[in-house]
C-alpha positions as CSV (number, residue, x, y, z in Angstrom):
1,X,143.8,41.0,-152.0
2,X,141.0,41.9,-155.0
3,X,138.6,38.5,-155.7
4,X,137.9,36.6,-158.8
5,X,135.2,38.7,-159.8
6,X,137.0,42.3,-159.2
7,X,139.6,40.9,-161.6
8,X,137.5,39.4,-164.1
9,X,138.5,41.6,-167.7
10,X,136.0,41.3,-170.2
11,X,136.4,40.6,-173.1
12,X,140.2,39.8,-173.2
13,X,139.9,36.5,-170.3
14,X,137.0,35.4,-172.3
15,X,138.6,35.4,-175.9
16,X,141.8,34.2,-174.5
17,X,140.4,31.2,-172.5
18,X,138.5,29.9,-175.6
19,X,141.1,30.3,-178.0
20,X,143.7,28.3,-175.4
21,X,141.1,26.0,-175.4
22,X,141.3,25.3,-178.7
23,X,145.1,24.4,-178.5
24,X,145.3,22.7,-174.9
25,X,142.3,20.2,-175.5
26,X,143.8,18.6,-178.9
27,X,147.2,18.0,-176.9
28,X,145.7,16.7,-173.6
29,X,143.4,14.6,-175.7
30,X,146.7,13.2,-178.2
31,X,148.9,13.1,-174.7
32,X,146.2,10.6,-172.8
33,X,145.6,8.7,-175.6
34,X,149.8,8.7,-175.9
35,X,149.6,7.2,-172.1
36,X,147.2,5.0,-172.5
37,X,147.8,3.4,-175.6
38,X,151.0,2.8,-174.3
39,X,148.8,0.3,-171.9
40,X,146.8,-1.7,-174.6
41,X,145.1,-0.2,-178.0
42,X,141.9,-0.4,-176.2
43,X,142.8,1.7,-174.2
44,X,142.8,4.3,-176.3
45,X,139.3,6.3,-176.0
46,X,140.0,5.8,-171.6
47,X,142.7,7.8,-172.8
48,X,141.1,10.6,-174.6
49,X,138.6,10.9,-172.0
50,X,142.0,10.8,-169.1
51,X,143.1,14.0,-171.3
52,X,139.4,15.7,-171.3
53,X,139.2,15.4,-167.6
54,X,143.0,16.4,-167.0
55,X,142.6,19.7,-168.9
56,X,139.1,20.4,-167.1
57,X,140.5,19.9,-163.7
58,X,143.6,21.8,-164.4
59,X,142.3,24.0,-166.2
60,X,139.7,24.8,-162.9
61,X,141.5,24.0,-159.9
62,X,145.0,25.8,-160.8
63,X,144.1,29.5,-161.6
64,X,141.1,28.8,-158.9
65,X,143.9,28.7,-156.0
66,X,147.4,30.1,-158.2
67,X,147.8,33.3,-158.5
68,X,149.9,34.2,-162.3
69,X,147.4,35.9,-164.4
70,X,147.2,34.2,-167.6
71,X,148.4,31.5,-166.9
72,X,147.1,28.0,-168.5
73,X,147.5,24.4,-167.2
74,X,146.7,21.7,-168.7
75,X,148.3,17.8,-169.4
76,X,151.7,18.3,-170.6
77,X,154.8,16.6,-172.5
78,X,157.0,16.1,-169.7
79,X,154.3,14.1,-168.3
80,X,153.3,12.3,-171.4
81,X,157.1,11.0,-171.6
82,X,157.2,10.2,-168.1
83,X,153.8,8.1,-167.6
84,X,154.6,6.5,-171.1
85,X,157.9,5.2,-169.9
86,X,156.0,4.2,-166.4
87,X,153.0,2.6,-168.9
88,X,155.8,0.8,-170.9
89,X,158.0,-0.5,-168.6
90,X,154.9,-1.9,-166.1
91,X,153.3,-4.0,-169.6
92,X,157.4,-5.5,-170.0
93,X,156.8,-6.8,-166.3
94,X,153.8,-8.5,-167.1
95,X,151.1,-6.3,-164.9
96,X,147.5,-6.5,-165.6
97,X,146.2,-3.4,-167.9
98,X,143.7,-2.1,-164.6
99,X,146.5,-2.5,-162.1
100,X,148.8,-0.1,-164.6
101,X,145.4,2.0,-164.7
102,X,145.3,2.0,-161.2
103,X,149.1,3.1,-160.3
104,X,148.9,5.7,-163.0
105,X,146.0,7.1,-160.7
106,X,148.4,6.8,-158.0
107,X,151.6,8.2,-159.5
108,X,149.7,11.2,-160.4
109,X,148.4,11.7,-156.6
110,X,151.8,11.4,-154.7
111,X,153.7,14.1,-158.1
112,X,150.6,16.9,-156.8
113,X,151.2,15.5,-153.1
114,X,154.7,16.3,-153.7
115,X,154.5,19.6,-155.5
116,X,152.3,20.8,-152.4
117,X,155.5,19.9,-149.8
118,X,157.8,21.9,-152.5
119,X,155.6,25.2,-152.6
120,X,155.1,24.7,-148.7
121,X,159.0,24.8,-148.0
122,X,159.2,27.9,-149.8
123,X,161.7,25.7,-152.6
124,X,159.4,27.3,-154.9
125,X,161.1,30.9,-155.0
126,X,164.4,29.5,-156.3
127,X,163.3,29.9,-159.5
128,X,164.0,33.9,-158.9
129,X,167.6,33.4,-159.2
130,X,167.3,32.1,-162.5
131,X,169.0,34.7,-164.9
132,X,167.7,37.1,-167.5
133,X,169.6,35.9,-170.5
134,X,168.5,32.2,-169.3
135,X,165.2,33.0,-169.0
136,X,165.8,34.9,-173.0
137,X,167.4,31.5,-174.1
138,X,164.3,29.4,-172.9
139,X,162.2,31.8,-174.3
140,X,163.4,31.6,-177.6
141,X,164.4,27.7,-177.3
142,X,160.3,26.9,-176.4
143,X,159.3,29.6,-179.4
144,X,161.8,27.7,-181.6
145,X,160.8,24.1,-180.5
146,X,156.8,25.2,-181.0
147,X,157.6,26.4,-184.4
148,X,159.7,23.5,-185.5
149,X,156.9,20.7,-184.3
150,X,154.2,22.5,-186.1
151,X,156.3,22.8,-189.7
152,X,155.2,19.6,-190.6
153,X,151.7,19.9,-189.8
154,X,151.7,23.1,-191.3
155,X,153.1,21.7,-194.8
156,X,150.5,18.6,-194.0
157,X,153.2,16.2,-194.0
158,X,152.9,13.1,-191.4
159,X,153.9,14.5,-187.1
160,X,156.3,11.9,-187.1
161,X,158.6,13.9,-190.3
162,X,161.6,15.5,-189.0
163,X,160.6,19.6,-189.5
164,X,164.1,19.7,-192.0
165,X,162.5,17.5,-194.0
166,X,159.0,18.7,-193.8
167,X,160.3,21.8,-194.9
168,X,162.9,20.9,-197.9
169,X,161.0,17.7,-199.5
170,X,158.0,19.3,-201.7
171,X,156.8,16.4,-202.7
172,X,155.5,15.8,-198.9
173,X,153.4,18.6,-198.8
174,X,149.6,18.9,-199.1
175,X,149.2,22.2,-200.6
176,X,145.5,22.4,-199.0
177,X,146.8,22.5,-195.8
178,X,149.9,25.0,-197.0
179,X,146.8,26.9,-197.7
180,X,144.7,26.8,-194.7
181,X,147.8,27.1,-192.5
182,X,149.2,30.5,-195.0
183,X,145.7,32.1,-194.4
184,X,145.7,31.4,-190.6
185,X,149.2,33.1,-190.5
186,X,149.1,36.1,-192.4
187,X,145.5,37.2,-190.7
188,X,147.3,36.4,-187.3
189,X,149.8,38.8,-188.0
190,X,148.2,41.1,-189.7
191,X,145.3,41.4,-187.7
192,X,146.8,44.2,-184.8
193,X,147.6,45.8,-187.3
194,X,144.3,46.2,-188.2
195,X,142.0,45.6,-185.0
196,X,142.5,44.8,-181.4
197,X,138.7,44.5,-180.8
198,X,139.4,41.0,-181.4
199,X,142.0,38.6,-180.8
200,X,144.3,37.9,-183.8
201,X,144.4,34.1,-183.0
202,X,140.4,34.2,-183.1
203,X,140.9,35.4,-186.2
204,X,143.6,33.3,-187.6
205,X,141.3,30.2,-186.7
206,X,138.6,31.7,-188.6
207,X,140.7,32.5,-191.2
208,X,142.0,28.9,-191.5
209,X,138.3,27.6,-191.2
210,X,137.0,29.7,-193.7
211,X,139.8,28.7,-196.5
212,X,139.4,25.1,-195.4
213,X,135.6,24.8,-196.6
214,X,136.3,27.2,-199.5
215,X,138.7,24.2,-200.8
216,X,135.8,21.9,-199.6
217,X,133.7,23.1,-202.6
218,X,135.9,21.5,-205.3
219,X,137.2,18.4,-202.6
220,X,134.5,16.3,-201.4
221,X,136.7,14.1,-199.3
222,X,137.1,17.6,-197.3
223,X,133.5,17.1,-195.8
224,X,133.7,14.1,-194.3
225,X,135.6,13.3,-190.6
226,X,136.1,9.5,-191.7
227,X,140.2,9.1,-192.5
228,X,140.6,13.0,-193.1
229,X,143.7,13.7,-192.0
230,X,143.7,17.5,-192.3
231,X,141.4,17.9,-189.3
232,X,141.0,17.0,-185.9
233,X,138.2,14.5,-185.7
234,X,136.2,13.0,-183.3
235,X,137.8,13.5,-179.9
236,X,136.1,10.3,-178.3
237,X,134.5,12.0,-175.4
238,X,132.8,9.0,-174.6
239,X,133.7,5.3,-173.4
240,X,131.2,2.7,-172.0
241,X,132.4,1.3,-168.4
242,X,134.5,4.3,-168.3
243,X,132.5,5.3,-164.3
244,X,132.7,2.2,-163.3
245,X,136.4,1.7,-163.8
246,X,137.2,4.8,-161.9
247,X,135.0,3.8,-159.3
248,X,136.7,0.0,-159.3
249,X,139.9,2.4,-159.1
250,X,139.0,3.1,-156.3
251,X,138.1,0.5,-154.3
252,X,141.6,-1.1,-155.5
253,X,143.7,1.7,-154.2
254,X,142.6,0.4,-150.9
255,X,144.5,-2.6,-151.3
256,X,147.7,-1.9,-152.5
257,X,150.7,-2.4,-150.0
258,X,152.5,0.1,-149.1
259,X,155.8,-1.0,-150.3
260,X,154.3,-0.9,-154.2
261,X,153.3,2.7,-153.0
262,X,156.9,3.6,-152.2
263,X,157.9,2.3,-155.5
264,X,156.4,5.3,-156.7
265,X,157.7,7.7,-155.3
266,X,160.9,8.0,-157.2
267,X,159.0,8.5,-160.5
268,X,156.3,10.9,-158.5
269,X,159.8,13.0,-157.3
270,X,160.8,13.1,-160.9
271,X,157.9,14.0,-162.4
272,X,157.0,16.4,-159.8
273,X,160.5,18.1,-160.4
274,X,159.7,17.9,-164.2
275,X,156.1,19.7,-163.9
276,X,157.4,22.4,-161.3
277,X,159.9,23.1,-163.7
278,X,157.5,23.3,-166.3
279,X,154.9,24.9,-164.5
280,X,157.9,28.0,-162.7
281,X,159.6,28.4,-166.4
282,X,156.2,29.7,-167.7
283,X,155.7,31.8,-165.2
284,X,159.0,33.5,-165.5
285,X,158.5,33.7,-168.9
286,X,154.8,35.8,-168.3
287,X,156.8,37.8,-166.1
288,X,159.4,39.1,-168.8
289,X,156.0,39.4,-171.2
290,X,153.5,41.2,-169.1
291,X,156.5,42.6,-166.2
292,X,154.6,41.3,-163.4
293,X,155.5,39.1,-160.3
294,X,153.9,35.3,-159.7
295,X,154.0,33.6,-156.4
296,X,155.9,30.6,-157.2
297,X,155.3,28.5,-154.0
298,X,151.6,29.6,-153.8
299,X,151.6,28.4,-157.5
300,X,153.0,25.0,-156.9
301,X,150.3,24.1,-154.1
302,X,147.9,25.1,-156.8
303,X,149.1,22.9,-159.7
304,X,149.8,20.1,-156.7
305,X,146.1,20.0,-155.8
306,X,144.8,20.3,-159.3
307,X,147.0,17.7,-160.0
308,X,145.9,15.4,-157.4
309,X,142.1,16.5,-158.2
310,X,142.8,15.1,-162.1
311,X,143.9,11.5,-161.2
312,X,141.4,11.5,-158.8
313,X,138.8,12.1,-161.4
314,X,140.8,9.6,-163.6
315,X,142.6,12.4,-165.6
316,X,146.2,12.9,-166.0
317,X,148.5,15.3,-164.3
318,X,150.2,18.4,-166.1
319,X,151.5,21.3,-165.6
320,X,151.5,25.5,-166.7
321,X,151.8,24.8,-170.7
322,X,153.6,27.3,-172.8
323,X,151.6,27.1,-175.5
324,X,148.6,27.4,-174.5
325,X,149.4,30.2,-172.7
326,X,150.9,32.1,-175.2
327,X,148.1,31.9,-177.2
328,X,146.3,33.0,-173.6
329,X,148.3,35.8,-173.7
330,X,148.4,37.1,-177.0
331,X,144.5,36.8,-177.6
332,X,144.6,39.4,-174.9
333,X,143.6,38.1,-171.6
334,X,144.7,39.9,-168.3
335,X,143.6,37.5,-165.6
336,X,143.9,34.1,-164.6
337,X,139.9,34.2,-164.8
338,X,140.9,33.2,-168.4
339,X,142.6,29.8,-166.9
340,X,139.2,29.0,-165.7
341,X,137.1,30.0,-168.6
342,X,139.7,27.4,-170.5
343,X,138.6,24.8,-168.2
344,X,135.0,25.5,-168.2
345,X,135.3,25.8,-172.2
346,X,137.0,22.3,-172.4
347,X,134.0,20.7,-170.4
348,X,131.6,22.3,-172.8
349,X,133.5,21.7,-176.1
350,X,133.9,18.0,-174.5
351,X,130.0,18.0,-174.2
352,X,128.1,20.1,-176.7
353,X,130.9,21.6,-178.8
354,X,133.2,18.1,-179.8
355,X,131.5,17.7,-183.7
356,X,132.3,21.6,-184.5
357,X,135.7,21.4,-183.0
358,X,136.3,18.2,-185.2
359,X,135.9,20.1,-187.8
360,X,139.1,22.4,-186.8
361,X,141.6,22.3,-189.4
362,X,144.8,20.8,-187.7
363,X,146.8,23.1,-190.4
364,X,145.0,25.8,-188.5
365,X,146.3,24.8,-185.2
366,X,149.5,24.8,-186.2
367,X,149.8,27.9,-188.2
368,X,148.4,29.2,-184.8
369,X,151.5,28.1,-182.7
370,X,153.6,29.2,-185.4
371,X,152.8,32.7,-185.1
372,X,153.0,32.4,-180.7
373,X,156.3,30.7,-181.2
374,X,157.5,33.7,-183.4
375,X,156.3,36.4,-180.9
376,X,157.9,34.2,-178.2
377,X,161.5,34.6,-179.7
378,X,163.4,37.3,-177.8
379,X,165.4,39.4,-180.0
380,X,166.7,41.9,-177.7
381,X,169.6,40.2,-176.5
382,X,171.1,40.8,-180.5
383,X,171.9,44.6,-179.0
384,X,174.3,42.6,-177.0
385,X,176.9,42.0,-180.0
386,X,177.4,45.4,-179.8
387,X,179.8,45.9,-177.3
388,X,182.6,43.3,-175.9
389,X,181.2,43.4,-172.9
390,X,177.9,41.9,-173.1
391,X,178.8,39.5,-176.1
392,X,179.1,37.1,-173.4
393,X,176.1,37.4,-172.5
394,X,174.6,36.7,-175.8
395,X,176.7,33.2,-175.8
396,X,174.3,32.2,-172.7
397,X,171.6,32.6,-174.3
398,X,172.9,31.0,-177.6
399,X,173.8,28.0,-175.2
400,X,170.5,27.8,-173.7
401,X,169.0,27.8,-177.1
402,X,171.2,25.4,-178.2
403,X,170.7,22.6,-175.4
404,X,166.9,23.6,-175.8
405,X,166.7,22.6,-179.4
406,X,169.3,19.7,-179.0
407,X,168.9,18.0,-175.4
408,X,166.0,19.4,-173.5
409,X,164.3,21.5,-172.1
410,X,165.3,20.9,-168.2
411,X,169.0,20.8,-169.9
412,X,169.0,24.1,-171.5
413,X,168.1,25.6,-168.2
414,X,171.2,24.1,-166.1
415,X,173.0,24.5,-168.7
416,X,172.2,28.2,-169.0
417,X,172.3,28.3,-164.8
418,X,175.7,26.7,-164.6
419,X,177.1,29.1,-166.9
420,X,175.7,32.0,-165.6
421,X,177.4,31.1,-162.2
422,X,180.4,30.3,-164.1
423,X,180.5,33.8,-165.5
424,X,179.4,35.5,-162.4
425,X,182.7,34.0,-160.5
426,X,184.7,34.7,-163.3
427,X,183.1,38.4,-162.9
428,X,183.9,38.3,-159.3
429,X,187.9,37.0,-159.8
430,X,188.2,39.6,-162.5
431,X,187.4,42.6,-159.8
432,X,188.9,43.4,-157.3
433,X,188.4,43.0,-153.6
434,X,190.7,45.7,-152.5
435,X,188.7,49.0,-152.9
436,X,191.3,51.3,-151.6
437,X,194.7,51.6,-149.9
438,X,195.6,54.3,-147.7
439,X,198.3,54.7,-145.3
440,X,198.2,55.9,-141.6
441,X,199.6,59.2,-142.3
442,X,196.9,59.6,-144.7
443,X,194.1,59.1,-142.9
444,X,193.8,60.0,-139.0
445,X,191.4,58.6,-136.0
446,X,188.8,60.7,-134.2
447,X,191.4,61.6,-132.3
448,X,193.0,65.4,-132.8
449,X,196.7,65.3,-131.6
450,X,199.2,67.2,-130.5
451,X,201.5,68.7,-133.3
452,X,204.5,66.9,-132.2
453,X,202.6,63.7,-132.4
454,X,201.5,64.4,-135.7
455,X,205.0,65.2,-136.6
456,X,205.9,61.9,-135.4
457,X,202.7,59.9,-137.0
458,X,203.4,61.3,-140.6
459,X,206.9,60.1,-140.6
460,X,206.1,56.5,-139.4
461,X,202.4,56.5,-140.8
462,X,203.7,54.4,-143.7
463,X,204.2,51.5,-141.8
464,X,200.6,51.1,-141.2
465,X,198.9,49.9,-144.2
466,X,194.7,50.0,-144.3
467,X,193.0,48.1,-146.9
468,X,189.7,48.5,-147.2
469,X,187.8,45.4,-149.0
470,X,184.9,45.1,-150.7
471,X,182.4,42.9,-152.6
472,X,182.4,38.7,-151.5
473,X,185.7,37.3,-150.0
474,X,185.3,33.4,-151.6
475,X,187.6,30.9,-153.0
476,X,187.7,33.2,-156.3
477,X,189.1,35.9,-155.2
478,X,191.3,34.1,-152.3
479,X,194.8,34.0,-154.2
480,X,194.5,37.9,-155.3
481,X,194.3,39.0,-151.5
482,X,196.5,36.8,-150.5
483,X,199.4,38.4,-152.9
484,X,198.5,41.3,-151.6
485,X,198.6,40.9,-148.3
486,X,201.6,38.8,-148.2
487,X,203.2,41.7,-150.1
488,X,202.3,44.0,-147.6
489,X,203.4,41.8,-144.7
490,X,207.3,42.8,-146.0
491,X,207.3,46.1,-145.4
492,X,204.5,47.2,-143.3
493,X,204.3,46.8,-139.3
494,X,200.9,46.8,-139.2
495,X,197.9,45.5,-141.5
496,X,194.3,47.4,-140.6
497,X,191.8,45.6,-142.8
498,X,188.3,47.3,-142.9
499,X,185.2,45.0,-144.0
500,X,182.7,47.9,-144.3
501,X,182.0,46.9,-147.6
502,X,182.6,43.2,-147.6
503,X,179.7,41.5,-148.3
504,X,180.1,37.5,-147.7
505,X,183.1,35.8,-146.1
506,X,183.7,31.6,-147.4
507,X,185.9,29.4,-145.2
508,X,188.4,29.2,-147.8
509,X,188.9,33.4,-147.6
510,X,188.7,32.6,-143.7
511,X,191.9,30.0,-143.9
512,X,193.8,32.3,-146.2
513,X,192.5,34.9,-143.1
514,X,194.2,32.7,-140.7
515,X,197.3,32.1,-142.4
516,X,198.0,35.8,-142.8
517,X,197.7,36.1,-138.7
518,X,199.9,33.3,-138.2
519,X,202.3,35.5,-139.9
520,X,202.0,38.4,-138.6
521,X,202.1,36.6,-135.3
522,X,205.5,35.4,-135.9
523,X,206.6,39.1,-136.6
524,X,205.1,40.3,-133.1
525,X,202.1,42.1,-134.3
526,X,198.1,41.2,-134.4
527,X,196.2,41.4,-137.7
528,X,194.1,44.7,-137.1
529,X,190.2,44.1,-138.6
530,X,187.6,46.6,-138.4
531,X,183.6,46.4,-139.1
532,X,183.9,43.0,-138.6
533,X,179.4,43.0,-138.9
534,X,176.9,40.7,-137.2
535,X,175.1,41.1,-140.1
536,X,175.6,40.8,-143.4
537,X,173.5,40.9,-146.4
538,X,173.6,37.2,-146.0
539,X,172.5,36.6,-142.8
540,X,175.7,35.5,-141.6
541,X,177.1,36.8,-138.4
542,X,180.9,37.2,-139.8
543,X,182.1,38.0,-135.9
544,X,180.5,34.1,-135.0
545,X,182.2,32.5,-138.4
546,X,185.6,34.2,-137.4
547,X,185.3,32.2,-134.1
548,X,184.0,29.6,-135.3
549,X,187.1,29.2,-138.0
550,X,189.4,30.1,-135.1
551,X,190.4,33.0,-136.7
552,X,189.3,34.8,-133.8
553,X,190.1,33.5,-130.4
554,X,191.1,34.5,-126.5
555,X,194.9,35.5,-127.6
556,X,195.3,39.0,-129.2
557,X,197.0,37.9,-132.5
558,X,193.1,39.7,-133.7
559,X,192.2,42.6,-132.8
560,X,188.7,43.7,-134.0
561,X,187.5,47.4,-133.8
562,X,184.4,48.5,-133.8
563,X,185.0,51.1,-136.4
564,X,188.2,51.7,-139.0
565,X,189.4,54.9,-136.5
566,X,189.0,52.8,-133.7
567,X,191.9,51.1,-135.6
568,X,193.5,53.9,-136.5
569,X,194.2,55.4,-133.5
570,X,195.2,52.1,-131.8
571,X,197.7,52.2,-134.5
572,X,198.6,56.0,-133.7
573,X,199.4,55.0,-130.1
574,X,201.9,52.6,-131.0
575,X,203.5,54.8,-133.5
576,X,203.4,57.8,-131.3
577,X,205.0,55.1,-128.5
578,X,201.9,55.2,-126.4
579,X,202.7,57.7,-124.0
580,X,199.7,58.7,-122.6
581,X,198.9,58.2,-118.8
582,X,196.3,56.5,-116.9
583,X,193.5,59.4,-116.5
584,X,193.7,59.2,-112.5
585,X,197.3,59.8,-113.0
586,X,197.1,63.2,-115.5
587,X,198.5,66.1,-114.0
588,X,196.2,69.1,-115.0
589,X,197.5,71.4,-117.3
590,X,198.2,75.2,-116.5
591,X,197.9,77.2,-119.8
592,X,201.6,78.3,-120.3
593,X,202.1,74.2,-120.8
594,X,199.7,74.1,-123.5
595,X,200.9,74.3,-127.1
596,X,198.8,77.0,-127.9
597,X,200.1,79.5,-125.7
598,X,203.8,78.7,-125.8
599,X,206.2,81.3,-125.8
600,X,203.8,83.7,-124.0
601,X,204.5,86.0,-121.2
602,X,203.8,84.1,-117.6
603,X,202.1,87.1,-116.5
604,X,199.7,87.8,-119.5
605,X,199.2,84.4,-119.0
606,X,198.3,84.7,-115.1
607,X,196.0,87.3,-116.7
608,X,194.1,85.7,-118.6
609,X,194.0,82.1,-116.8
610,X,191.9,84.5,-114.2
611,X,189.6,85.5,-116.7
612,X,188.4,81.6,-117.2
613,X,186.5,79.4,-115.0
614,X,187.8,76.0,-113.8
615,X,185.5,73.1,-114.3
616,X,185.5,69.1,-113.8
617,X,183.0,67.4,-115.5
618,X,182.5,63.9,-114.6
619,X,182.8,61.1,-117.2
620,X,179.8,60.5,-119.1
621,X,178.4,63.9,-118.4
622,X,177.6,66.4,-121.2
623,X,179.3,69.4,-121.4
624,X,177.0,70.7,-123.8
625,X,174.7,69.8,-126.3
626,X,172.9,70.3,-129.9
627,X,171.0,73.4,-129.7
628,X,172.9,74.8,-126.7
629,X,173.5,78.8,-126.9
630,X,176.8,78.8,-124.9
631,X,179.8,80.8,-126.7
632,X,182.2,79.0,-125.0
633,X,185.6,78.1,-125.6
634,X,186.8,74.8,-123.6
635,X,190.3,73.8,-123.0
636,X,191.3,70.4,-121.8
637,X,193.1,70.5,-118.7
638,X,193.4,66.9,-118.0
639,X,191.2,63.8,-119.4
640,X,189.2,63.0,-122.8
641,X,186.0,64.6,-124.2
642,X,184.3,62.8,-127.0
643,X,182.3,65.0,-129.7
644,X,179.3,63.5,-131.2
645,X,177.2,64.6,-134.0
646,X,174.1,63.5,-136.4
647,X,175.1,62.4,-140.1
648,X,173.6,63.2,-142.8
649,X,170.4,64.4,-141.0
650,X,170.2,60.8,-139.2
651,X,169.0,61.2,-135.9
652,X,171.5,58.5,-134.5
653,X,174.5,60.4,-133.3
654,X,178.2,59.2,-134.3
655,X,181.8,59.8,-132.8
656,X,183.6,62.1,-134.8
657,X,186.6,63.1,-132.9
658,X,188.1,62.9,-129.7
659,X,190.2,65.2,-127.9
660,X,192.6,64.9,-125.2
661,X,194.6,66.7,-122.7
662,X,196.1,69.8,-123.8
663,X,193.5,70.2,-127.1
664,X,190.6,72.5,-126.8
665,X,187.2,72.3,-128.5
666,X,184.0,74.6,-129.0
667,X,185.8,76.6,-131.3
668,X,183.1,76.9,-134.2
669,X,180.2,78.8,-132.0
670,X,183.0,80.5,-130.0
671,X,183.9,82.2,-133.5
672,X,180.6,81.9,-135.7
673,X,178.1,83.1,-132.5
674,X,175.7,80.0,-133.8
675,X,173.9,77.3,-131.9
676,X,175.8,74.0,-131.4
677,X,176.0,71.7,-133.7
678,X,176.9,68.0,-131.6
679,X,177.0,66.8,-128.0
680,X,180.7,67.1,-126.5
681,X,180.6,64.1,-123.7
682,X,183.0,63.9,-121.0
683,X,184.6,60.5,-122.1
684,X,186.6,60.0,-118.7
685,X,186.7,62.6,-115.5
686,X,188.1,66.0,-117.3
687,X,188.9,69.5,-115.9
688,X,188.7,72.3,-118.0
689,X,188.9,75.6,-118.1
690,X,186.5,77.9,-120.1
691,X,186.8,81.1,-121.8
692,X,182.9,82.8,-122.5
693,X,182.5,85.3,-124.7
694,X,182.1,88.0,-123.0
695,X,185.2,87.6,-121.0
696,X,187.2,87.0,-124.2
697,X,185.5,90.3,-125.2
698,X,186.6,92.1,-122.2
699,X,190.6,90.9,-122.6
700,X,190.3,92.5,-126.0
701,X,189.9,95.9,-124.7
702,X,193.2,94.9,-122.1
703,X,194.7,93.3,-123.9
704,X,194.4,93.5,-127.9
705,X,197.6,91.4,-128.7
706,X,197.1,88.5,-126.3
707,X,193.1,88.5,-127.8
708,X,194.5,88.8,-130.8
709,X,197.4,85.6,-130.6
710,X,194.6,84.0,-129.1
711,X,192.1,84.4,-132.1
712,X,195.2,83.8,-134.4
713,X,196.3,80.2,-132.8
714,X,192.8,79.3,-132.7
715,X,192.4,79.9,-135.8
716,X,195.4,78.5,-136.9
717,X,194.5,75.2,-135.0
718,X,190.8,74.7,-136.7
719,X,192.5,75.4,-140.5
720,X,194.9,72.5,-139.7
721,X,192.1,70.5,-138.8
722,X,190.3,71.5,-141.7
723,X,192.6,70.9,-144.2
724,X,193.7,67.4,-142.9
725,X,190.4,66.3,-142.7
726,X,189.8,67.8,-146.7
727,X,193.0,66.0,-147.4
728,X,190.8,63.2,-146.3
729,X,187.7,63.3,-147.8
730,X,189.6,64.2,-151.2
731,X,191.2,60.5,-150.6
732,X,188.8,58.5,-150.0
733,X,187.2,59.9,-153.0
734,X,190.0,58.7,-155.4
């Protein structure tokens, strides 16, 4: 893994870190003041310092141990909201201010520990299941929220004024603020079209400051920090007795009772969940905009460690923040070094540049965030309106945006995910789980049967239906499948379910299959199933699942076959009456008893039989193997043989055919004089007639008519097999 120094990209990371600090630091101070002011107005200065320390600790620790490039971490609105409410409740209960500060510290530490636990358990990876429509809506919603929150500051109105009121009420505007903000926005938007050497956010900030001081030449009130609402003003980065307060706070932690700490767990769990979601959603947006991929569990560990550190030194907890991160990204940052630079810059600014930062106009920061918000709005979903198939997806984006604006970001994510799940279920229900429906007389097993049996199977084959299932068998598709099976049970003697393309099965679908099994059992026939896999894509053992649900038991009411061909073979045996004799009772055939030589003269066949080798092969032994150069034709007097061949270049051999008493095999190499392309393995003890190519050539000299009839019969049988196989292939591609 590359080191931090290996990944450092100058100057993008530097500019990004500095620009994001200008956004994150004032916000952190504001959040800290908000929280500590709820304790007492006298604690506001400690809140400012807590915000600075929180921004520094999160900025330094989170990117050092995290792995998400460009992510900026700092105190955030969810932390401010939860901690402020917590402090207000303690004040209402009459808890001493010093104790409230102590409990805030412990709450922050517990929050970090829970985040580390979430990351350790791997729960952070759940974020990857959030659909694109939700991410897009969230991204646009956050962009609109950022724009709305900055409009009052942009126009110079009170921050408490609603955005729409500030935008529509010119009497609330401060034209000086409007001029500064407009200059910032215009320069920030035009800079990328002129140069990329300096980030647009930095150029926008410079433009805003220059316009501010240009206006200050005609307005002396703009050149003082006292009661000047147009600039940030003093950060309050000092406070007597602060260090003593931190030391005393840690001395008092040891005096807390376990019951007091346990009482904080609920609030810590809520805060950890909010901060984790806030961070991971920001990471998802980064992935969306940069085509990268973050490690959620590693990031949660880093955020938890950063929150523990921040709380331990008197700072406030936080998360990966969207606004500062987008400023960092738009300023050219490339790696997580930019986050560390932001943390260093926070300390440097608080200690050295606080007097300079105090002069940054509020409207300039508002203008920068408005530009960031505009760039966050995802316009790609507008294309979804061009086709009816994607209109509903556009609706999901709109719903997420609506919830983000009217309810909250967490509710927006939850609503989007819930709606996406409903749409997925609808899509699954709308599609058919029956991929193919065929009959046994349309598809054959790997057993090549005599023509008389094939004719019988052709006549009766429509009494056995093969349903090839696909996708997920769950509560949403159960009714459709049951309707199909119920109709087939009324008209078919046998039902084969091929589960090779089934991805998952839930308990509702298993219960439905139990009902189908019982209906067939009442008729005296079993339910036939093939390809019941032990390893589904979701990790479930389907065979074991069917046993647990009672579908498959010790009775024969459900028969499970490894392949669809094996299931078809079982049905074929039933259709032809299962007249085959046990292997050890089969009587070896003579040539005149084989279909290939029906109607031929006995004396001619006697001569042919004399030219053939009679061979016995034990079960499991090979008759020939791939690559062999024998040119023999094999006729089966007794027993069965299996043909095994590789498929699609794979080295693994598959069972492609079975030949029994009266059949022949090996005809292709006998005709084309090429090496064997498959293995012939005796499935049972087998007796064979073996006709070599040399003996056949001699036969063509002595008995031309017999040789012609033999080659004609072989060719006709091979053509019949090929035609049947070609028909099945065509059927499967329909």
